[in-house]
N, C-alpha and C positions, 0 to 999 in steps of 0.2 A: 584919565586914561593912562593905561600902562603900556609903554612902548618897549619892545625887546628887539635889539639889533644883533644879528649874528653874522660873522664872516667866516666863510670856509675857503681855505686856500688863498686868503688875502688878508691884509691888515686894515683895521678900521681907524681912520684918522679922526682926530677930535673935531675938525671942521666938517667932515662928512657926517659925523654923529649929530652935530648941531643942525645941519641941513635937513637930515632925516627927521629929527624931532620937530622942527618947525613945519615941515611939509605934512607930516602925519597928524600933528595937532590941529592943522587947518581943517581936517575932516570933520571935526566937531561942529563947525559952522554949517555944514550940510546936513548933518544928522547928529543930534545931541546924545543919542544912546549908544555911542561907540565905547565899548568897554576896554578893549585892548587891541594892540596891533603887533604883529610879528613881521620883521623885515629880515630877510636872509639874502646875503650876497654870496655868490659862488663864482669862482674863476675856473674856467675850463679851457685851457689852451690860450688862445688870443681873445676869447669872448668872455663877457661878464654877464651873469644872470642875476636879476633882482626879483625876488619873490616877496610880495607884500600880501599879508593875510590880515584882515580886519574882522574882529568879532563884535558885531552889533547885536542888539536885542533880537533874538530869533533868526539871525542871519549870519552866515560866514561868507565874507566877500574876499576873493583873492585874485591875484594877477601875477603872472610870471612873464617877464619880458627880458629879451636879450639885446645887448648892444656891445660896442667896442670898449666903452669905459663904464665905470661904476655909476657915475652921476646920471648919465643919459639913460641907462637901463632902469635906474630907480625912477627917474622922471616919467618914463613911459609907463611903468608899472603903477605909479601913484595916480597918474592921469586916468588910467583905465579904472582903477578902484573908485576914484571920484565919480566917474560917469555911472558906474554900477550902483553906488550909494544914492546918487540923485534919482536914478530909475526906481530903486527900491523904495525910497521915500515917497516918490510920486504914486507908486502902486498902493502904498499904505494910505496916503491921503485920499485917493480915489475910492477906496473901499470903506473908509471911515464914515462917510455920509449915508451909506446904504443901511436901511433898517432890516432886521431879521424878519422873515415871513410871519413867524408867530406873533411878533410885536405888531406888525401891520394888521394882522387879522384881529387882534384884541382891540386895537385903537379904532378900527373901522366898524366894530360891532359884529364881526364875523364876515366871512367872505363866502359867497356861493361857489359851487363847483364850476359853474359856467364862467364866472369871473376869472378863475384860475386856468381856464382852458381845458377843463376835464369834462368829457361828455359821458354821462352815465349810460350804461347799456345793461339790459336784463339778461339773466341766465336762461338757457334753453329750458322751456317749461316741462318737457317730458324727459324721463330717464331713457338713456339709450346705451347701446353697446359701443365699444370703440370702433367697430366696423361701420355702424350707422353714423357715428360722429365723423368718421373719415369721409363718408359720402356727403354729409351735409357741409363739411368744410370745403370740399371740392365744389359743391353747388354754389356756395356763397362767395367763392373766390376770396376768402378772408385769409389773414395771416395765421390766425389761431381761433380755437373754439373752446369755450369752457362749458362742460356738460356734466351731468350726474350719471355716473357709470351704473347701469342697472345690474351688473354682475357683482359689484363690490359695495354699492350704495355709498360711494364716496365721490367727491368732486374731482374731476380730472381735466387736464388741458391737452388738446391735440394741436400741434402747430406745424407749419411748413418751415423746414430748415433751409439755410442758405444754399446747401448743396443739392436741393431739389427733393430730398427725402422728407419724411414726416417723423415727428417726435411725439411721444406720449408721456405726459407727466402724471405720475400716480403718487399720492402720499403714502408714506410708510404706514404699516399697520401697527 
């Protein structure tokens, strides 16, 4: 792991550098894919800001904490980064055991639509105009209606919008 320490408006003492290296290298025991870490110390007036940014595989985890001295600002920041790494690792662990839907379908010999919660419905059997489709949508109290437009001989969808109006979806010619 590559560790970079930068001080802005302050000096980096060798013992602080060693302390930062020890604490940051401990992150590898939580998550072994930590590639690099950047630690930036800034002094603004009487307060010190410690910004710790860790680049792990597919994630950038960072924390910026403020305190009266450098060491306590860094401790707060590194503790927060440790918590974030533990949560990230837990999320990865929870998703690792889940199989993809296509893999499940192939291993089970195919899945019926009913097993997936999909209820097949049939298209209106007769062609109609958008005005007739609007009337039928209103009669059925449905959210939408798919119909064959008798004027264009194309499949259209009429639907009830959230604002109470109606929308008509027509494919381009």
